[in-house]
N, C-alpha and C positions, 0 to 999 in steps of 0.2 A: 844513768840508766842505759841499755843497750841501744843501737842503733834499729831500727827498723829494715826488714829486708822484706825482697818481694818474695810471698810464698805461692805454691803451687794450686793451692786452693782457693784465691781469690785474696782482692785488695793488699795492701801494704801488710802483711801480717808481721807481729813484733817477733823477734827471736822466743821470748819468755812471756807466761802469763803477768809475768812483774810487769809488763808493757803495756798492759791493757787497763783503762780505767775502766770499762765496762764490759761486761763476759755474759752475755743474755744467750742462753739455749731453750731453744724450742718450748716459748710462749706462747699460748692460748687464753682467751679470754672470752668465756660465755657470760651472756646475761639470761637468767632464766623467768620470764615473764607470764603472766596468766594465757598472753594471744601466741606464747610459742618460745623457741630458742635462739636470742640473737647468736651469731657468730662472727664476735667482732673481730679478734687476734687469731688467726690459726698458723702454728707450729712455726713462729718466726724467731728467727735467729739472729741475733747482732753484739759486733765486738767494737769496740772505738779504743783507738792509742791517746796516751796523754798528749795535749796541746793541740789536737785533731779535730775540724769541725765535719760533722758528718750532716748533710741535708735528707731531711726524710719527709717525701714529696710524694703529692697523690691526690685526687679529687676529695671533698670533704665524703666522709663516711668512709674513709679506706682504713680507717683504724689508726689514725698515726696520733692522735691526742690519748686514745685508750692505751696504746703502749707507753706513752709516756706517763700516765697515772698510775699505769702498773706497775711501772720502775720506783714510785713513789710510795705503793702501795694506800693509793686514792682510791681503788675501784671500791664503791659500796656494795657492800656483803650482808645481805641478800640487796639486790638479785645477781650482784658477778659474781662470776668464779674463774680466781684465776689458778692454773695450772703451768708450772714451770719445771724443768728439770735443774735448771741454774741462774740465779741472777747473783751476778758478782758487783757490787760498784764500789772501787779501790779495796778491792780484795777483801770485802765486808758482802756477808752473804745475808740479802736483805730479806730473803722469805723465811731464812729460820729465827731472825731478829726477835725479839719482845718489845711490845711495843713502848717502852721507855726508851729502849735505845734508840730504838725509830727514832726518835725525837730528837737526838742527839746527831744521828744523821742527817735528817732532813733540814737544810739552811747551812750546813756544816761542810758536809762532803757532796751533797747533789743539793741543787736548785733549780725553781722553775720559775718563769717568766711568765706569765698567763696572759692569753691574747687580747683581752678586757679590763686596760687597767681601771675601769669603775666600778667593776667588780673586786679586784684584788685589792682594794686599799679598804681601809674600816673610814667611813664617813664621818664618826664620829671622834676621832683620834686626830691629834696634828701629826703630820706628816715624821715629824724628828720620832716622836715615840713608836711609832712603828718601825722604823731603823733601829733604833736603839733598843728595841726589845729582843731582837733575835741574838746583838750585839751581849745583853744581860747572859742570855742565856747558853749561847756557846763559848763566847769570850772569857766568860767570867768576870766580866767587868763592871766597876759601882755605875750609879745612873749616871751622874756628873761623866763621868768618861765616856761611858755607851753614847750622850749625848751630844758629846764634840766627835766621837767617831763619825757620829751620824750626820754631822754638819761639815764633816769634810767629805764625806760620800755626797755628800748634796751638791757641796762643790766640783765634785770630781763629774760627775753629772751635768754640771754645766747649769746648776740652779743655786743663787745666794744664799749662804748660810743666815742671811735676815729673813727669808721666808720660811724658815726649818720651823715656827709654831701656829704656820699657816695649816688651813684642812683641806682634805683634798679637791674639794667643790670650786676654793679657789683659784686651783689650776687649770692649765688647759690640758685636752689629751694628748700632746705630744709631754707635756713637762711630767702629767701624771707615770706616763709611762716610762720617764726616766727616776721618776720615785720608786716604781716598779722595781728597776733595772739597778736602781740604790741599794732598795732592801735584799735584791739576789744577791749582790757581790758584797754584802757588808762584812760577811766571815768567810772572802776567799773560798770561794766552794772549789774541789777540783773538777766538776761535774754541773754544766748548766744546760737546761734544758729550754731552749726560747720557742714557746707555742704560739705561731706565726703574733710576735709583737708587734708587727707593724698594721696588722687587719686594720684596726679602729683610726688608723692616721692619715691625713692629707697625702699627697706623693711627697713632697718639699719636707716635711719634719719626718717621712718614711727614711728616706736618704738620710737625714741627719743622726737619726736613733741607730740605724743602721751602722754607720760611721762611728758611730760611740761603742757600739757594741764590739765591732773589729778592736778597737783600741783597747778597751778594756780586756780583752780575753787575752791581750798582746802581754798588755801590762801585769794581768796577774797567771799568766798561765794557763790560765781555764781550757777545760776542753770541752766544746759544745755542741747539741744537738740541734738543730735548726729544723724545727716542723715548718713546712709552708706550702702553697702550691702553688706560690709564685717560681718558676725557674729562673728570674731575674736576680732575685733573691738570694738563688741558690750560687748561682754564678757569682754575686759580687763577695761571697763570704766563706763558700763552701769548701774542703778540700776531696771531700767522699761527696758520694748520693748514692744513697737507697730509695730505689721507687715503690710505691706500697699499693697494692687493689688486691682487695677484699680481705683485708687482713692478713696479706703473703709480700714476701718481698717478690718482685720479677725481676728487678734487674738493681746491680748494684755493685760500683766499682769507682774509678777516681773521678774526679770531675773532668777531666780529658776524655776517660774512657766513657762514658754515661751523653756526655754532651757532641762529642767528637765522632764517637764510633757505636751509635746505638743501634743496639738490638734488640729488643725485644718489640712487638709491633703497639703495644700499649704505650711504652715511652715515645716509638715515633708521634701517636697519636695525640701526643700531651705537646710535643714539638710542634706539629701542625698546624694544631689549634691557635699558636701564637701569630699575631699579626709580623707580616715580613716587610720591615725598615728601608729597604735596599729595593724591592718593589710593591709601588703602592696600587698596583692594579690585579697584584696576585690574591686569589682568592683564601678565604681559611677553609681547611678541610677538618670541620669537629668531627668526635669520635662518634660513629653512630651508636645511638642506644641509648639504655640509661645503664650503671652499676647495678648487679641484681641485690636484690632485697639476701639482705643478710640473714635472714630466717629460711631463707629457700635460695642457697647458693646451689648453680648446676654445678652436675657431676662435671669430673675431671678439670680441664683449666679453664676458670670462672671468667675467663676474658674471652674463651673462643665465641661467644654470641655476638661478639661485639667486631670480631676481626676479620681481616680482609685474608688472613691467609690462615683459617683453618680450615684442618680436616677431620677426616672419622677417627683419627689415634688420637685427636687432643681430646674427645669424649672420655678417653678410656680412665685417665689420671690423672691428677694436678701434676707436673714436671717440678722436681727438685730445682735448685739451685745448681748451675754445673760452670764450672770454670771454661771461658774462651779465651784465657790469657792470663798471665802472672796475676793481676789485678781485676780483673772485670767477670763478673758473673751473671748468668741471666737463667729463667725460667722460663724456656719454649721449647718443646721436642722436636721442633725444627731448626734449629738455630744452626747446626751444621749441614743444611740443605741451601743451596745457592740461591733459592727462593725467596728464603728467611733472612738472608746477609743484609740486614736494613743499614742504608746510609744518610745520615740526617741529609735531607734536601736542603739544598742552598740555590740561593738567589730564585 
């Protein structure tokens, strides 16, 4: 595989399309309900290279999970309507794929870790059966072979094989999440989507699960999209960051770009909302107002009503993502004006 090079259009751009595990162009997702149309994802472009981890960050309701479900074609229809110019995963066109072929891709080429292991696991089957099922389907293993591989996967995530025939209710929350990770990685997918995988766990178990995911990602050379609102998790596991707001990406770049050279006012607001451990007396500065109703998005930049830097020009149209460096993009019409050159507040 070719080495990646720094492209002028943002992020670490692979030399050829063959270097992309994910290539998504102009994704739009809306829900047509009796009360009106919910515009969940709006013109989203996303690319990810092999062995890279992308942090998809934003408030609840930003469209992160909807984006992930669209990649797997799991948006319910109706009421969901998905439109996308191109959605390639490992060179496979997900949008044009018939249902039977799609079942072959899910779990094999792309897998997802859902945020609540309680609902991700079937309560009436032992955990070994739930891991072995995907192995029988995708790896063409016999039942006994699949069970043996399932026990190996349990051991890999730190669960003794002696517990393989126990049921989900017999495991703690952290152990359940380890089982879900084992199911997701059983067939060695090339792209793993982790949807807030530590939300339901306490802090110490969170750290253990994140460390486990990092180790397994390296072991299997898996690319990953980490969906979260926790910037600490992003700093811990991600190579690149995409910040979402109202179904759009407003800032995108390497981890260093977004954390050390913050450009978008919304991203700045996210960082300012975090406690300052070096200055215990510093007051938090929350983002004013609330995220707009996705059924009634404001014209122009959707963040403008909450932005300290907004001008009349911000209401004229939503700004496209523009490159501010070889690896950094921002969607803000004033990014090249001195007043908009936002640096992380330190201390």
